C-alpha positions as a Markdown table, in Angstrom:
| # | Residue | x | y | z |
|---|---|---|---|---|
| 1 | Met | 17.9 | 104.4 | 36.8 |
| 2 | Gln | 15.5 | 102.5 | 39.0 |
| 3 | Gln | 16.2 | 101.6 | 42.6 |
| 4 | Ile | 16.6 | 97.8 | 43.2 |
| 5 | Ala | 13.8 | 96.6 | 45.5 |
| 6 | Glu | 14.5 | 95.0 | 48.9 |
| 7 | Ser | 13.0 | 91.7 | 47.8 |
| 8 | Glu | 15.5 | 91.5 | 44.8 |
| 9 | Leu | 18.7 | 92.5 | 46.6 |
| 10 | Ile | 18.5 | 91.4 | 50.2 |
| 11 | Ile | 20.8 | 93.2 | 52.6 |
| 12 | Asn | 21.0 | 92.0 | 56.2 |
| 13 | Asn | 21.1 | 94.0 | 59.4 |
| 14 | Arg | 24.9 | 94.4 | 59.3 |
| 15 | Gly | 24.8 | 95.7 | 55.8 |
| 16 | Ala | 26.0 | 92.5 | 54.2 |
| 17 | Val | 24.6 | 90.7 | 51.2 |
| 18 | Tyr | 22.1 | 88.0 | 52.2 |
| 19 | His | 23.6 | 84.6 | 51.4 |
| 20 | Leu | 27.3 | 85.3 | 51.6 |
| 21 | Asp | 27.0 | 87.6 | 54.6 |
| 22 | Val | 29.8 | 89.8 | 53.2 |
| 23 | Arg | 30.0 | 93.6 | 53.1 |
| 24 | Pro | 31.6 | 95.4 | 50.2 |
| 25 | Glu | 34.6 | 96.4 | 52.2 |
| 26 | Glu | 35.2 | 92.8 | 53.1 |
| 27 | Leu | 35.7 | 91.6 | 49.5 |
| 28 | Ala | 38.9 | 91.8 | 47.3 |
| 29 | Asp | 38.8 | 92.4 | 43.6 |
| 30 | Thr | 40.6 | 89.1 | 43.0 |
| 31 | Ile | 38.5 | 86.2 | 44.2 |
| 32 | Ile | 39.2 | 82.5 | 44.4 |
| 33 | Val | 36.0 | 80.3 | 44.5 |
| 34 | Val | 36.1 | 76.7 | 45.8 |
| 35 | Gly | 33.2 | 74.3 | 46.1 |
| 36 | Asp | 34.2 | 72.7 | 49.4 |
| 37 | Pro | 33.8 | 75.1 | 52.5 |
| 38 | Gly | 36.7 | 73.3 | 54.1 |
| 39 | Arg | 39.0 | 74.2 | 51.2 |
| 40 | Val | 38.8 | 77.9 | 52.1 |
| 41 | Glu | 41.0 | 77.4 | 55.1 |
| 42 | Arg | 43.4 | 75.3 | 52.9 |
| 43 | Val | 43.8 | 78.2 | 50.4 |
| 44 | Ser | 44.0 | 81.0 | 53.0 |
| 45 | Ala | 46.7 | 79.1 | 54.9 |
| 46 | His | 49.0 | 80.4 | 52.1 |
| 47 | Phe | 48.0 | 84.0 | 52.8 |
| 48 | Asp | 50.5 | 86.3 | 54.5 |
| 49 | Lys | 47.6 | 88.1 | 56.3 |
| 50 | Ile | 43.9 | 87.5 | 56.8 |
| 51 | Asp | 41.7 | 90.5 | 57.6 |
| 52 | Tyr | 38.3 | 88.9 | 57.5 |
| 53 | Arg | 36.9 | 85.4 | 58.3 |
| 54 | Leu | 33.2 | 85.1 | 57.6 |
| 55 | Ser | 30.9 | 82.1 | 57.5 |
| 56 | His | 27.2 | 81.8 | 56.6 |
| 57 | Arg | 25.5 | 78.5 | 55.5 |
| 58 | Glu | 27.9 | 76.8 | 53.1 |
| 59 | Phe | 29.5 | 80.1 | 52.2 |
| 60 | Asn | 32.9 | 80.7 | 53.9 |
| 61 | Thr | 34.9 | 83.8 | 53.0 |
| 62 | His | 38.5 | 84.7 | 53.9 |
| 63 | Thr | 39.9 | 88.0 | 52.7 |
| 64 | Gly | 43.6 | 89.0 | 53.1 |
| 65 | Tyr | 46.9 | 89.4 | 51.3 |
| 66 | Ile | 49.6 | 87.4 | 49.6 |
| 67 | Gly | 52.4 | 90.0 | 49.5 |
| 68 | Asn | 50.7 | 93.2 | 48.2 |
| 69 | Gln | 47.9 | 91.3 | 46.4 |
| 70 | His | 44.5 | 91.6 | 48.0 |
| 71 | Ile | 42.6 | 88.3 | 47.6 |
| 72 | Ser | 39.4 | 86.7 | 48.8 |
| 73 | Val | 38.6 | 83.0 | 48.8 |
| 74 | Ile | 34.9 | 82.0 | 49.0 |
| 75 | Ser | 33.2 | 78.6 | 49.1 |
| 76 | Thr | 30.3 | 78.2 | 46.7 |
| 77 | Gly | 29.0 | 74.8 | 47.5 |
| 78 | Ile | 28.3 | 72.4 | 44.7 |
| 79 | Gly | 26.5 | 73.1 | 41.4 |
| 80 | Pro | 25.4 | 75.9 | 39.0 |
| 81 | Asp | 22.5 | 77.0 | 41.2 |
| 82 | Asn | 25.0 | 77.9 | 43.9 |
| 83 | Ile | 27.2 | 79.7 | 41.3 |
| 84 | Asp | 24.1 | 81.8 | 40.4 |
| 85 | Ile | 23.8 | 82.9 | 44.0 |
| 86 | Val | 27.5 | 83.6 | 44.5 |
| 87 | Phe | 28.2 | 85.5 | 41.3 |
| 88 | Asn | 25.1 | 87.7 | 41.5 |
| 89 | Glu | 26.0 | 88.6 | 45.1 |
| 90 | Leu | 29.7 | 89.1 | 44.3 |
| 91 | Asp | 28.7 | 91.4 | 41.4 |
| 92 | Ala | 26.3 | 93.3 | 43.7 |
| 93 | Leu | 29.0 | 93.8 | 46.3 |
| 94 | Ala | 31.3 | 95.3 | 43.6 |
| 95 | Asn | 28.8 | 97.2 | 41.5 |
| 96 | Ile | 25.7 | 98.2 | 43.4 |
| 97 | Asp | 25.7 | 101.0 | 46.0 |
| 98 | Phe | 24.1 | 99.3 | 49.1 |
| 99 | Gly | 23.0 | 102.7 | 50.5 |
| 100 | Thr | 21.1 | 103.9 | 47.4 |
| 101 | Arg | 20.4 | 100.5 | 45.9 |
| 102 | Met | 21.5 | 101.8 | 42.6 |
| 103 | Ile | 23.9 | 100.4 | 40.1 |
| 104 | Arg | 27.2 | 102.3 | 40.3 |
| 105 | Glu | 28.1 | 104.5 | 37.3 |
| 106 | Lys | 31.7 | 103.2 | 37.3 |
| 107 | Leu | 31.7 | 99.4 | 37.3 |
| 108 | Thr | 34.4 | 97.2 | 38.9 |
| 109 | Lys | 35.9 | 94.3 | 37.0 |
| 110 | Leu | 36.6 | 91.3 | 39.3 |
| 111 | Asn | 39.1 | 88.6 | 38.7 |
| 112 | Ile | 37.4 | 85.3 | 39.7 |
| 113 | Ile | 39.2 | 81.9 | 39.5 |
| 114 | Arg | 37.8 | 78.6 | 40.4 |
| 115 | Phe | 40.0 | 76.1 | 42.2 |
| 116 | Gly | 38.1 | 72.8 | 41.8 |
| 117 | Thr | 38.2 | 69.0 | 41.4 |
| 118 | Ser | 37.1 | 67.3 | 38.3 |
| 119 | Gly | 36.9 | 64.1 | 36.2 |
| 120 | Ser | 39.0 | 63.6 | 33.1 |
| 121 | Leu | 37.4 | 62.6 | 29.8 |
| 122 | Gln | 40.6 | 61.8 | 28.0 |
| 123 | Ala | 42.9 | 58.8 | 28.6 |
| 124 | Asp | 46.0 | 61.0 | 28.3 |
| 125 | Ile | 44.9 | 63.3 | 31.1 |
| 126 | Pro | 45.7 | 61.2 | 34.1 |
| 127 | Val | 44.5 | 61.5 | 37.7 |
| 128 | Asp | 46.5 | 64.0 | 39.8 |
| 129 | Ser | 47.1 | 66.2 | 36.8 |
| 130 | Met | 45.6 | 69.7 | 36.4 |
| 131 | Val | 43.4 | 71.3 | 33.8 |
| 132 | Ala | 42.9 | 75.0 | 32.9 |
| 133 | Ser | 39.6 | 75.5 | 31.0 |
| 134 | Thr | 39.6 | 77.4 | 27.8 |
| 135 | His | 35.8 | 77.1 | 27.5 |
| 136 | Gly | 32.8 | 76.1 | 29.7 |
| 137 | Leu | 30.1 | 74.1 | 27.9 |
| 138 | Gly | 27.0 | 74.0 | 29.9 |
| 139 | Leu | 24.4 | 71.2 | 30.1 |
| 140 | Asp | 22.9 | 72.8 | 33.2 |
| 141 | Asn | 20.5 | 75.4 | 31.6 |
| 142 | Leu | 21.4 | 78.2 | 34.0 |
| 143 | Leu | 22.4 | 80.7 | 31.4 |
| 144 | Asn | 19.2 | 80.0 | 29.4 |
| 145 | Phe | 17.4 | 82.0 | 32.0 |
| 146 | Tyr | 19.4 | 85.2 | 31.2 |
| 147 | Lys | 19.0 | 87.4 | 28.1 |
| 148 | Tyr | 22.2 | 87.7 | 26.0 |
| 149 | Glu | 23.5 | 87.6 | 22.5 |
| 150 | Lys | 25.5 | 84.5 | 21.7 |
| 151 | Thr | 28.8 | 85.1 | 19.9 |
| 152 | Ala | 29.2 | 83.3 | 16.6 |
| 153 | Asp | 32.0 | 81.1 | 18.0 |
| 154 | Asp | 30.1 | 80.2 | 21.1 |
| 155 | Lys | 27.0 | 79.3 | 19.2 |
| 156 | Ala | 29.0 | 77.3 | 16.6 |
| 157 | Met | 30.6 | 75.3 | 19.5 |
| 158 | Ala | 27.2 | 74.5 | 21.1 |
| 159 | Asp | 25.7 | 73.6 | 17.8 |
| 160 | Ala | 28.6 | 71.3 | 17.0 |
| 161 | Phe | 28.2 | 69.7 | 20.4 |
| 162 | Val | 24.6 | 68.9 | 19.8 |
| 163 | Ser | 25.4 | 67.5 | 16.4 |
| 164 | Gln | 28.3 | 65.3 | 17.4 |
| 165 | Thr | 26.9 | 64.0 | 20.7 |
| 166 | Lys | 23.3 | 63.6 | 19.4 |
| 167 | Leu | 22.2 | 65.3 | 22.6 |
| 168 | Asp | 18.5 | 65.2 | 23.2 |
| 169 | Thr | 17.7 | 69.0 | 23.4 |
| 170 | Thr | 14.4 | 68.3 | 25.1 |
| 171 | Ile | 16.6 | 67.5 | 28.2 |
| 172 | Thr | 18.8 | 70.5 | 27.9 |
| 173 | Asn | 19.8 | 73.3 | 25.5 |
| 174 | Pro | 23.6 | 73.5 | 25.8 |
| 175 | Tyr | 25.5 | 76.8 | 25.8 |
| 176 | Ala | 29.2 | 77.7 | 25.6 |
| 177 | Phe | 31.4 | 80.6 | 26.9 |
| 178 | Ser | 35.1 | 81.1 | 26.6 |
| 179 | Gly | 37.1 | 81.9 | 29.7 |
| 180 | Ser | 39.4 | 84.9 | 30.3 |
| 181 | Glu | 42.4 | 84.9 | 27.9 |
| 182 | Lys | 44.2 | 87.2 | 30.2 |
| 183 | Leu | 43.9 | 84.8 | 33.2 |
| 184 | Leu | 44.5 | 81.7 | 31.0 |
| 185 | Gln | 47.9 | 83.0 | 30.1 |
| 186 | Lys | 49.0 | 82.8 | 33.7 |
| 187 | Phe | 48.4 | 79.0 | 33.8 |
| 188 | Gly | 50.9 | 77.6 | 31.3 |
| 189 | Thr | 53.3 | 74.8 | 32.1 |
| 190 | Gly | 51.8 | 71.9 | 34.0 |
| 191 | Phe | 48.2 | 72.5 | 33.0 |
| 192 | His | 46.3 | 70.7 | 30.3 |
| 193 | Lys | 44.0 | 73.0 | 28.3 |
| 194 | Gly | 40.6 | 72.3 | 26.9 |
| 195 | Ile | 36.8 | 72.5 | 27.1 |
| 196 | Thr | 35.2 | 71.8 | 30.5 |
| 197 | Val | 31.6 | 70.4 | 30.4 |
| 198 | Thr | 29.4 | 71.4 | 33.3 |
| 199 | Cys | 26.6 | 69.0 | 34.3 |
| 200 | Pro | 23.6 | 69.7 | 36.6 |
| 201 | Gly | 24.4 | 66.6 | 38.7 |
| 202 | Phe | 27.0 | 64.1 | 39.8 |
| 203 | Phe | 25.5 | 60.8 | 38.9 |
| 204 | Gly | 23.1 | 60.5 | 36.0 |
| 205 | Pro | 24.1 | 63.7 | 34.3 |
| 206 | Gln | 27.8 | 62.6 | 34.4 |
| 207 | Gly | 26.9 | 59.1 | 33.1 |
| 208 | Arg | 27.2 | 57.2 | 36.4 |
| 209 | Val | 25.0 | 54.2 | 36.9 |
| 210 | Leu | 24.1 | 52.9 | 40.4 |
| 211 | Arg | 20.4 | 51.7 | 40.5 |
| 212 | Leu | 18.9 | 54.0 | 37.8 |
| 213 | Ala | 19.3 | 53.6 | 34.1 |
| 214 | Leu | 20.4 | 56.5 | 31.9 |
| 215 | Ser | 18.4 | 58.2 | 29.2 |
| 216 | Ser | 21.7 | 58.9 | 27.2 |
| 217 | Pro | 24.0 | 56.0 | 28.1 |
| 218 | Glu | 26.5 | 56.8 | 25.3 |
| 219 | Leu | 26.9 | 60.5 | 26.2 |
| 220 | Val | 30.2 | 60.1 | 28.1 |
| 221 | Asp | 31.9 | 58.3 | 25.2 |
| 222 | Arg | 30.6 | 61.0 | 22.8 |
| 223 | Leu | 32.0 | 63.8 | 25.0 |
| 224 | Thr | 35.4 | 62.1 | 24.8 |
| 225 | His | 35.4 | 62.1 | 21.0 |
| 226 | Phe | 34.0 | 65.6 | 20.5 |
| 227 | Ser | 36.2 | 68.1 | 18.7 |
| 228 | Phe | 35.6 | 71.7 | 17.6 |
| 229 | Asn | 38.4 | 73.4 | 15.6 |
| 230 | Asp | 41.4 | 72.8 | 17.8 |
| 231 | His | 39.5 | 72.2 | 20.9 |
| 232 | Arg | 38.5 | 68.9 | 22.7 |
| 233 | Ile | 36.7 | 68.2 | 25.9 |
| 234 | Thr | 39.2 | 67.6 | 28.7 |
| 235 | Asn | 37.0 | 67.2 | 31.8 |
| 236 | Phe | 33.6 | 67.7 | 33.3 |
| 237 | Glu | 32.3 | 68.9 | 36.6 |
| 238 | Met | 29.4 | 71.1 | 37.9 |
| 239 | Glu | 30.4 | 74.8 | 38.0 |
| 240 | Thr | 32.6 | 76.1 | 35.1 |
| 241 | Ser | 30.1 | 77.0 | 32.4 |
| 242 | Ala | 28.0 | 79.0 | 34.9 |
| 243 | Ile | 31.2 | 80.8 | 36.1 |
| 244 | Phe | 32.3 | 81.7 | 32.6 |
| 245 | Gly | 28.8 | 82.6 | 31.4 |
| 246 | Leu | 27.7 | 84.8 | 34.3 |
| 247 | Gly | 31.2 | 86.3 | 34.5 |
| 248 | Lys | 31.2 | 87.2 | 30.8 |
| 249 | Leu | 27.8 | 88.8 | 31.0 |
| 250 | Met | 28.7 | 90.8 | 34.1 |
| 251 | Gly | 32.0 | 92.0 | 32.6 |
| 252 | His | 34.4 | 90.0 | 34.9 |
| 253 | Glu | 37.5 | 88.1 | 34.1 |
| 254 | Cys | 37.0 | 84.4 | 35.0 |
| 255 | Met | 39.1 | 81.3 | 34.9 |
| 256 | Ser | 38.6 | 77.7 | 36.1 |
| 257 | Ile | 41.5 | 75.4 | 37.3 |
| 258 | Asn | 40.8 | 71.8 | 38.2 |
| 259 | Ala | 42.7 | 69.0 | 39.9 |
| 260 | Ile | 41.8 | 65.8 | 38.1 |
| 261 | Ile | 40.9 | 63.2 | 40.7 |
| 262 | Ala | 39.1 | 60.7 | 38.5 |
| 263 | Asn | 39.6 | 59.5 | 34.9 |
| 264 | Arg | 36.3 | 58.3 | 33.5 |
| 265 | Val | 37.9 | 56.7 | 30.4 |
| 266 | Val | 40.4 | 54.4 | 32.2 |
| 267 | Lys | 38.1 | 54.2 | 35.3 |
| 268 | Glu | 40.7 | 55.3 | 37.8 |
| 269 | Phe | 40.4 | 57.5 | 40.9 |
| 270 | Ser | 43.2 | 59.3 | 42.7 |
| 271 | Lys | 45.0 | 57.4 | 45.4 |
| 272 | Asp | 45.5 | 60.7 | 47.3 |
| 273 | Ser | 43.0 | 63.3 | 46.1 |
| 274 | Glu | 43.9 | 65.7 | 49.0 |
| 275 | Ala | 47.5 | 65.8 | 47.8 |
| 276 | Ala | 46.3 | 66.6 | 44.3 |
| 277 | Val | 44.2 | 69.5 | 45.6 |
| 278 | Glu | 47.1 | 70.8 | 47.7 |
| 279 | Lys | 49.4 | 70.7 | 44.6 |
| 280 | Leu | 46.8 | 72.6 | 42.6 |
| 281 | Ile | 46.4 | 75.3 | 45.3 |
| 282 | Lys | 50.1 | 75.9 | 45.6 |
| 283 | Lys | 50.8 | 76.0 | 41.9 |
| 284 | Ala | 47.7 | 78.1 | 41.0 |
| 285 | Leu | 48.5 | 80.7 | 43.8 |
| 286 | Glu | 52.1 | 80.9 | 42.5 |
| 287 | Ala | 50.8 | 81.5 | 39.0 |
| 288 | Leu | 48.1 | 83.9 | 40.1 |
| 289 | Thr | 50.4 | 86.1 | 42.2 |
| 290 | Ala | 53.4 | 86.1 | 39.9 |
| 291 | Ser | 54.4 | 89.6 | 38.7 |
């Protein structure tokens, strides 16, 4: 097995991974990821004990305990490019020996759960409700840079998506990954279930028009009407497909939970999005730590 070069895995002077500035002993095996750096404090406020508070760039990390459960919460910033950084560094912390720069013989499986905000693509999923993602369908191209074999089901979903939405594949080649069935079972009552579409931007890629015209102006409506077997698209945002894809390839259990703060079908925005996020944090932590 070849040693990983210093230029490929960057370790700083305190023995921490470059972007997150976290050392292996400062990370739990159960990790909550949030986009907003300020949301880390809101999640860890529910911890019984905090052992580490770390901050570097947009990446804030708190690690502690709820009861006997060891948990970290980390901010990723926005977008699949940031997820690429965070997930590769989380996996390195768990599965690469920083002393020898070699992959460990025994790999650690992490539980990683996104607590996010999102826009609904169905009229019957109102603002201030919550969604647990069964699948992530990516329009962001991130996973296309990695070598992997697509499962028959994931390929069929992506192919059906292209066919039904008439997506221009010169813009993007979509991919699909399912989330963790084990973690999904924890989020039952109170959560809508469905496919989350991940976009590489907030405005044009999500069909918003300010001053610039769209190349695919009908895409949002087509997302709403997409169906595959018993699945429909519930919402879209900017992280879930990258989380599910990288997590699956690395062997981790991944889930994505979102507070719906906008409904793109009925054109509504939450009157109190902060309350919606707090409701999500409390309910998701209860579900996650339940015995």
